[in-house]
Backbone as CSV, one residue per row, in Angstrom:
resi,resn,N_x,N_y,N_z,CA_x,CA_y,CA_z,C_x,C_y,C_z
1,UNK,95.141,98.566,85.678,93.750,98.692,85.293,92.825,98.364,86.461
2,UNK,93.234,97.406,87.284,92.422,97.053,88.448,92.261,98.243,89.371
3,UNK,93.340,98.979,89.569,93.275,100.156,90.441,92.314,101.208,89.888
4,UNK,92.269,101.384,88.584,91.346,102.356,87.986,89.910,101.945,88.265
5,UNK,89.633,100.663,88.123,88.271,100.172,88.342,87.868,100.315,89.804
6,UNK,88.775,99.981,90.719,88.412,100.039,92.137,88.522,101.437,92.724
7,UNK,89.523,102.229,92.295,89.716,103.570,92.858,88.848,104.629,92.189
8,UNK,88.490,104.402,90.941,87.654,105.323,90.158,88.137,106.776,90.262
9,UNK,89.342,107.039,89.797,89.879,108.400,89.894,89.123,109.366,88.982
10,UNK,89.076,110.642,89.394,88.411,111.656,88.578,89.185,111.920,87.288
11,UNK,90.506,111.970,87.405,91.338,112.241,86.245,92.204,111.009,85.974
12,UNK,91.785,110.203,85.046,92.462,108.934,84.774,93.884,109.167,84.268
13,UNK,94.065,110.172,83.439,95.404,110.446,82.898,96.392,110.769,84.030
14,UNK,96.007,111.651,84.950,96.883,111.980,86.081,97.102,110.762,86.975
15,UNK,96.061,109.996,87.158,96.160,108.795,87.986,97.155,107.806,87.374
16,UNK,97.043,107.563,86.066,97.965,106.653,85.396,99.404,107.160,85.474
17,UNK,99.573,108.463,85.314,100.909,109.038,85.415,101.493,108.807,86.807
18,UNK,100.695,109.010,87.833,101.186,108.784,89.201,101.513,107.313,89.432
19,UNK,100.711,106.413,88.860,100.982,104.987,88.993,102.272,104.596,88.281
20,UNK,102.506,105.172,87.113,103.740,104.899,86.381,104.957,105.432,87.130
21,UNK,104.826,106.607,87.735,105.924,107.156,88.536,106.207,106.249,89.735
22,UNK,105.153,105.727,90.336,105.323,104.822,91.470,106.055,103.555,91.034
23,UNK,105.686,103.023,89.887,106.357,101.832,89.358,107.832,102.101,89.106
24,UNK,108.131,103.253,88.515,109.523,103.625,88.257,110.303,103.745,89.558
25,UNK,109.678,104.334,90.568,110.326,104.471,91.869,110.720,103.098,92.428
26,UNK,109.807,102.154,92.403,110.093,100.831,92.958,111.138,100.077,92.134
27,UNK,111.211,100.352,90.871,112.241,99.699,90.053,113.629,100.244,90.343
28,UNK,113.708,101.497,90.810,115.015,102.077,91.138,115.402,101.840,92.588
29,UNK,114.471,101.422,93.416,114.725,101.133,94.828,114.808,99.625,95.005
30,UNK,115.962,99.073,94.772,116.136,97.614,94.740,115.806,96.929,96.062
31,UNK,115.844,97.669,97.172,115.573,97.048,98.471,114.078,96.946,98.768
32,UNK,113.254,97.552,97.951,111.809,97.527,98.174,111.125,96.595,97.198
33,UNK,109.960,96.129,97.622,109.154,95.288,96.752,108.098,96.142,96.081
34,UNK,107.860,95.888,94.834,106.849,96.620,94.093,105.460,96.193,94.576
35,UNK,104.587,97.164,94.844,103.243,96.797,95.313,102.428,96.118,94.229
36,UNK,101.508,95.343,94.659,100.604,94.672,93.756,99.255,94.591,94.449
37,UNK,98.312,93.922,93.910,96.930,94.031,94.379,96.324,92.649,94.583
38,UNK,96.540,92.072,95.766,96.021,90.735,96.053,95.250,90.726,97.367
39,UNK,94.287,89.817,97.469,93.482,89.653,98.674,93.619,88.220,99.192
40,UNK,93.067,87.959,100.377,93.044,86.598,100.912,92.384,85.636,99.929
41,UNK,91.293,86.096,99.314,90.581,85.240,98.368,91.463,84.893,97.171
42,UNK,92.259,85.855,96.730,93.183,85.583,95.625,94.184,84.505,96.022
43,UNK,94.671,84.583,97.257,95.642,83.598,97.715,95.000,82.231,97.918
44,UNK,93.744,82.199,98.341,93.048,80.918,98.456,92.871,80.283,97.080
45,UNK,92.532,81.085,96.103,92.402,80.586,94.732,93.748,80.102,94.218
46,UNK,94.796,80.851,94.534,96.134,80.453,94.115,96.495,79.096,94.726
47,UNK,96.150,78.899,96.001,96.411,77.618,96.654,95.732,76.491,95.883
48,UNK,94.482,76.709,95.504,93.730,75.681,94.778,94.397,75.312,93.456
49,UNK,95.042,76.268,92.807,95.708,75.963,91.544,96.939,75.088,91.756
50,UNK,97.535,75.183,92.937,98.682,74.318,93.249,98.235,72.959,93.781
51,UNK,97.097,72.922,94.467,96.592,71.679,95.051,95.620,71.012,94.069
52,UNK,96.150,70.614,92.932,95.315,70.086,91.852,94.562,68.820,92.219
53,UNK,95.178,67.957,93.007,94.505,66.699,93.331,93.827,66.753,94.702
54,UNK,93.660,67.951,95.210,92.878,68.211,96.441,93.376,67.403,97.642
55,UNK,94.679,67.456,97.879,95.264,66.788,99.040,95.071,67.595,100.322
56,UNK,94.869,68.911,100.171,94.739,69.780,101.341,96.057,70.413,101.751
57,UNK,97.094,70.158,100.971,98.392,70.769,101.234,99.187,70.852,99.931
58,UNK,100.208,71.709,99.965,101.118,71.805,98.823,102.551,71.670,99.321
59,UNK,103.475,71.507,98.393,104.893,71.375,98.732,105.541,72.752,98.914
60,UNK,106.675,72.740,99.548,107.465,73.940,99.813,107.800,74.681,98.522
61,UNK,108.201,73.963,97.485,108.597,74.628,96.237,107.427,75.364,95.582
62,UNK,106.212,74.893,95.793,105.040,75.594,95.273,104.836,76.912,96.014
63,UNK,105.045,76.884,97.313,104.947,78.114,98.105,105.982,79.129,97.638
64,UNK,107.195,78.688,97.424,108.262,79.579,96.967,107.908,80.167,95.604
65,UNK,107.392,79.341,94.705,107.001,79.826,93.387,105.886,80.867,93.507
66,UNK,104.895,80.601,94.347,103.778,81.531,94.532,104.264,82.870,95.087
67,UNK,105.172,82.827,96.045,105.723,84.069,96.600,106.434,84.870,95.509
68,UNK,107.173,84.198,94.668,107.840,84.879,93.565,106.855,85.511,92.602
69,UNK,105.731,84.838,92.364,104.735,85.359,91.435,104.105,86.657,91.922
70,UNK,103.995,86.845,93.224,103.398,88.078,93.744,104.447,89.146,94.026
71,UNK,105.694,88.865,93.656,106.717,89.894,93.749,107.618,89.855,94.961
72,UNK,107.545,88.793,95.758,108.428,88.701,96.926,109.832,88.391,96.434
73,UNK,110.736,89.269,96.762,112.134,89.046,96.386,112.764,88.106,97.392
74,UNK,113.562,87.201,96.914,114.250,86.221,97.761,113.267,85.473,98.664
75,UNK,112.301,84.771,98.091,111.271,84.114,98.897,111.805,83.072,99.875
76,UNK,112.872,82.365,99.510,113.414,81.368,100.442,113.960,82.058,101.686
77,UNK,114.680,83.147,101.492,115.197,83.902,102.639,114.053,84.452,103.491
78,UNK,113.012,84.945,102.844,111.858,85.489,103.571,111.208,84.414,104.441
79,UNK,111.036,83.221,103.887,110.445,82.117,104.652,111.339,81.737,105.818
80,UNK,112.615,81.599,105.559,113.561,81.220,106.631,113.534,82.227,107.771
81,UNK,113.417,83.503,107.423,113.427,84.562,108.436,112.098,84.679,109.180
82,UNK,111.003,84.669,108.434,109.698,84.958,109.029,108.900,83.727,109.458
83,UNK,109.196,82.581,108.877,108.472,81.347,109.185,109.460,80.195,109.345
84,UNK,110.287,80.244,110.381,111.314,79.209,110.544,110.744,77.805,110.733
85,UNK,109.480,77.706,111.080,108.869,76.389,111.259,108.621,75.689,109.917
86,UNK,108.692,76.432,108.819,108.489,75.851,107.497,109.842,75.440,106.926
87,UNK,109.934,74.183,106.521,111.181,73.671,105.944,110.914,73.159,104.522
88,UNK,111.961,72.735,103.869,111.839,72.195,102.505,110.926,70.975,102.446
89,UNK,110.764,70.266,103.558,109.943,69.062,103.603,108.515,69.315,104.097
90,UNK,108.209,70.572,104.396,106.898,70.895,104.971,105.772,70.691,103.969
91,UNK,104.634,70.327,104.515,103.390,70.300,103.757,102.636,71.553,104.179
92,UNK,102.390,72.433,103.242,101.772,73.717,103.555,100.278,73.619,103.295
93,UNK,99.495,73.795,104.359,98.037,73.746,104.250,97.514,75.081,103.716
94,UNK,96.267,75.094,103.330,95.646,76.324,102.821,95.744,77.469,103.828
95,UNK,95.354,77.273,105.103,95.461,78.396,106.049,96.898,78.910,106.193
96,UNK,97.858,78.004,106.246,99.259,78.419,106.373,99.714,79.141,105.110
97,UNK,99.314,78.634,103.950,99.657,79.268,102.677,99.149,80.710,102.647
98,UNK,97.876,80.895,102.977,97.285,82.238,102.964,97.980,83.129,103.989
99,UNK,98.265,82.594,105.162,98.963,83.366,106.196,100.326,83.839,105.695
100,UNK,101.087,82.931,105.128,102.429,83.267,104.629,102.339,84.266,103.486
101,UNK,101.447,84.014,102.539,101.325,84.906,101.396,100.934,86.317,101.823
102,UNK,99.958,86.437,102.711,99.539,87.766,103.168,100.649,88.442,103.957
103,UNK,101.317,87.692,104.808,102.383,88.277,105.626,103.513,88.798,104.750
104,UNK,103.933,88.004,103.801,105.049,88.422,102.946,104.618,89.505,101.967
105,UNK,103.397,89.421,101.487,102.883,90.422,100.554,102.756,91.789,101.223
106,UNK,102.318,91.791,102.479,102.114,93.058,103.182,103.324,93.490,104.001
107,UNK,104.371,92.729,103.953,105.572,93.020,104.766,106.057,94.453,104.592
108,UNK,105.974,94.941,103.383,106.454,96.300,103.102,105.310,97.307,103.126
109,UNK,104.161,96.893,103.670,103.053,97.824,103.794,102.097,97.847,102.624
110,UNK,102.160,96.824,101.745,101.251,96.782,100.611,100.115,95.830,100.927
111,UNK,98.915,96.290,100.633,97.761,95.407,100.840,96.652,95.765,99.885
């Protein structure tokens, strides 16, 4: 529905059909991640929901959970590969959280 509001297609029925076909394609291509629709601001808001007591950082397991919520498959492997400086004991700050989320979210070309 978000795509309809932002893209404003002329033919909504054809647009929805193409979106459904795209979803089916990603479900049959196990090596690909299904696209979704997130921005930096969305990830900053997501960080705030994890940083309830306003410490300025979150734990590693919260980052892994957030990556899973946006559709990153095997988030621990993704972090180990793309951000080796982050460990299970790391404190992830807001800028690092947003950087990681955007990098992993757009890894397959989705933005």
